[in-house]
N, C-alpha and C positions, 0 to 999 in steps of 0.2 A: 419119431423122425423117419421119413421115408428113405429107402435105399438110394433113390435118385438124388435126394438132397444131401445125403451123406457123401456121395461121390462128388457132388459139386463143391461141398465144403472142403474136401481134401484137395480137389483140383484148384480151389482158390489159393490154398497155401502153396501148392506147387507152382502156380503161375507167378506168385510173388517171391519165389526163391526160398521159402522156408522149408520146403520138402524137396529132396532131390531123388530122382528115380534111380533104382538100383542098376548096376551094370547089366547090360543086355536088354534093359527096358527103356533105355534113353530114346527120346524122339529123334527121328532123322530129319535132316534138312536138305531139301532138293535145291540145288543152285545151278544157274546157267553160267557159262563161261568158266574161267579158271578158278580153282579153289585157292585157299590161302597158301598152299605149298606148290601150286601149279600142277601140271600133269594132264591137261586136256579138259574138255568140256565136262560139266557136271561135277567138277571138283576132283577129277582123277580119271576121266575117260569114259565116254559112251553112256552118260546118264547115271554114273555110279553115285550112290547115296553117300553123303558125308554126314557123319554123326555130329550133331550140334555140340555134344560134350567134348568132341575132339578138336573143335576150333580154338584158336589162340584167344586168350583173355588178357585184359589189363585192368588196373584199378584207376579210376578217374582221379585226376589230380585235384579236383575241386570238391566233389561230393563224397569221395572215398568208396564208391560202389564199384564192384566188378562189372565189366562190360565185354562183349564178345566181338570178335572180328566180323566186319561186314564187307560185302562186295565193293561198296563205294570207297573203302579204304585200302583196296588191294595194293595199289601202287605206293601208298604212303603209310602203311601200317606202322612202320618203325617210328614215325614222327607223331603218331596220334597219341594225345595225352588226355583228352576229355571225352566223356561219353555222349555229350549232346551240345547243341549250340548254346543252350542256356548256361551250362557249366563253363564253356569256353569264354563266353561274354562276361560272366560273373568274375572269372579270374582276371580278365583283361582290365576290369575296372577296380581291381584290388579286393574283391570279395573273399571272405574266408570260407573254408569248407562249410557248406550249408546244411549237410545232413548228418554230421557226426554227433554222437551223444554228448550232452553237456556235462562236463565234469566226470564223465565215465559212469554216471549213475542212471540217467534216464535211458530208455530204449531209443535207438535211432527211430526217426519218424516213420521210415519205410516199414520197419517191423511193427511199430505201434499201429500204423494204419492197417497193416496186414492182419494183426490180431483183431482189430475192429471188424475187418471184412469177414473173418471167421465167425465172429459173434453174430453178424448180420446173417450170414449163411445158415448158421445153426438156428437162429431165430426164425428165418423163413421156413425151415423144415419143421420146427416144433410148434410154430404158431406163437405170436408175440404175447399171448396170454400166459405161456409157460415160462418157467425160469430159464434164463440163458446164462452161459458162463460169465463170471464176474471179471470181465476184462476191462481195464481202464481205457477211457476214451483219450486219445492223444491230444495234447494241448496244441491248438493251431499256432502257426508261426506268428510273430509279432506283426502288428499293422504295418510298421515302416518297412519290414522286409518284403511284404507282399506288394506294397506300393512301389518298391524299387525293382520289381520283377523284370520290367522292360527297360531299365535304365542302361543306356549305352548299347542297346541290342544291335547286333549286326547279323542280318539274316543270310543264310546260305542262298545261292542263286536258285537251286532246285529244291523241290518238295522233298523233305528229308525223311519221310516216313515210308514204311513198307506195309504190305498187306497184313503181315503178322502183328503189326502194332494195333490193328483194329479187329483182331480175333476176340471172341467172347467165350466164356465158359458154357453158356447156353446158346447153341447155334440154331435152335429152332426158330421158325419165323416169328417176328414180333407180333404178328396178328394173333398168334396163339397166346402169347403172354398177356396181351392187352384185351383179350376177350372179356375178361371180368372187369366191370367198372370198379374203380377205387375212389370213393368219395372221402378222401382223407387229405390232410396237409402233409407234405413230405418233409417239412421243416417245422421247428417249433414256432410258437406265437410271436416271439420277439423277431425271428427272422422274417416271418410273413409281414409283420408291420414294417420292417426295414425295407423289404422289397417294394411294398406299395408306396412308401415314402420316396424311394429312389425313382420309381417310374413317374410319380407325380412331379417331382422336381425336374427330372430329365425332359419330360414332355412340356412342362411350363417353360423351361429354358429354350427349348426348340421353338415354341410358339413365339416367345419374345424376340428370338433371333430372326424372325421374319420368314416362317415356313412358306407363307403365301399371302397375297394381298387379301384374299377372301377368308382367311383363317383368323378369326377374332377370339375364339375360345377353344378350350381343349376338345370339345365335342366336334370341332371342325376338322380335327386331324384324323387321318386314316391309318389304322394300326393293324399289323398282322401279328397274331399270336402263334408262333411256330411251336409245334409239339404241344398243342393246347390241351387243356383238361377241363375240369368243371369250374375252375376259377382262373381269371387272367391276372389278378392282383393289380388291376388298374384302379385309379381313383374313381369315386362315385360318379363323376361327370360322364363316364362311359357306360353307365348302366342303361340298358336298352329301354327300360320302363320310364326312366326320367330324363333320358338323354336329349340334350338340345344341341343342334349343330348339324352340319351337312356331312360330317365324316362318318367313318364306319370302323368296326372292329371285326376282322375276319379271323377265324380260327382254323388251323390245320392240325389235326390230331389223329388218334388211333382208336378211340372208343366213342361210338355214336351216343351212348347214354350220357357220358360225361359232357360231351360237346353240347347236347341238347339242354343240359342243366345249367350251362354257363350263362349267367344273366347279363353278360357284357358282350356277347357275340351277336352281331347282326346277321352273319352268315358263317357257315362252317363246311368243311369237307374232310372226309376220312382219307388219309394217305400215309403209306409207309415209306419213309424217306430212305430206308435201308435196303430197298429192293430196286431192281431195274436191270440187273445183269450188266452187260457192256454199256447200256444206255445210262447216261447220267440222270439222276432224279431231276424232275422239272416241276416247279411250282405252277399251279394252275391260274396264274394271274398275268395280265399284260405288263409290259415294261413300265417302270415309273409309277406304280399304283399307290405305294404306301409312303407315309411320312416317317414311320418307325416300324421296325421289326423287332419283336421280343422273342427270346428263347429262354424260358425259365426252368432251371433244374433238370435239363434234358441233354445238354451238349455232350455229357459223358457217355451217352448211348449211341451217338451217331457213328456209323461205320464209314461214311463217305462225307466227312465234314467239308472238305475243300469244294466238292461239287455243290453241296447244299448252300454254302455261303456265297458261292459264285452266283447262284440263283437269287439269293437274298440281295446281293448288289444289283442284280438286274431289275428286281421289282421295287427297289427303293427309288424315290425321287431325289434329284440333286439336293443336297443339304439334309436329307433324311439320315437317320442313324439306326444302326443295329445294336441292340443291348443283349448281351449274353450273361445271365445270372446263374451262379452255381454255388454249391455249398460243399459239405463233406459227407453228406448222406447219399446213399445210392443203393440200387439193386445190384449186388456184386456180380451176379451171374449174367447180367445184361450189359454191364459196363465194358468198354473196350480195354484191351490190355495196356494201351498207352496211358490210360487214366489211373488204373489201380496201383496202389502202393506208393502214390506220390502225394505231396502236400500242396497247399494252396499256392505257394510260389511257383511251383512247376505247373500246376493247373492253369494259372494265369498266363504263363509263358506259352503253354500249349494252345490255349484258346486264341491268344493273340496271333500265334503262328498260323492257325487255320484262316483267320481273316486276312493276314498278310499274303498268303499264297493263293487265296481264293480269287481275288480280283484286284487289278491295279486301280479300279474305280473307287476302292475304299481307301480312306485316309489312314494314317498311322493309328494303330490300336492304343487305347488307354485303359488303365486298370483303376478300379475304385473298390475300396473296402467298405462294405455296407454295415457289417458287424464283424469285429475282430475275434469274437468268441472267447476272449480271455476271462469272461465271467462264468464260463462253463456252459453257456447256452450256445445254440447253433451259430457258427460263423457264416457269413454270406459275402460274396464277391461279385463284381461285374467287370466284364471287358466290353468296350464299346468302340465303334468306329463310325465315321461320318462318310456318307456317299459324296464323292467329289462332284463339282459342277460340270 
């Protein structure tokens, strides 16, 4: 195992709260405006650094996790009881604490997921052919719990996330990470089959709903595969070699060899959606180009999801839909901090919030459980929204 991967594995534990830095080594947090105790700009005057470990903390009344003071709570900190919108909404509708260990026996899901992240980190370092620590994979939450993730949701007026929520353990450019082609499935066969069945049913439903007078078969639909790879998981009607219809499948991804090998893409482009500096990422397609946009097993890596999905809303035709599919596997060093250490209920809520804040042109997000994973095989979920007329 390389020194670099050892460091990343330890960092993974640190970012999930399982390791705490020693005194004197704590990270510092730069803040604008008044700190939690007042005293001038920068949390105490003249750009002074405020140690994150010195900020006030509370325990969330819903999930039981500790959370830290944030600038947006400065005027109401004494009244804050919940760590997130999801926890506040869950408590409003009478939900029980979602993340506490059952019967005091099982690990909390956050810690179990963190343990799995460590296993993945170590596996990446040693090679998957080598033995990895025997850490149990956490059981996914029940189907009904995930399906209720958006029940009674009340969104805050403003985007609730900060830049730190999208920090990653590996901050090197994604172009470096994706230089090597990976001709593998990132979920098991059962999940792959569930994903294909979901896309088939969703696109058939869209066709029957009247996507357009000239669209009579699946091959007439135009689809964008966002964060595309060597397979798009679409039904065979979209295979280029046998495709019938006037539609197209466009792919936007990070590795040319993978995109060239994709038998369902009529055209493709390499683009890193996580770069651009102050400029928002822009998809290279005209307004209203596609009937559907798919994002499969990649949403956890997006560092600018609001801007990306605003672009998705722009390139969708009225009545078109965006489908975001995700599971519980990931490259831990490339996933954003907001994603790691959470379960499927929180992931569904997070993805739905991306769509809600991205564009008023998108309808209310919906959650679907494609596989609940209670049989020990990979779970799979989807969040979707329809472009308004």
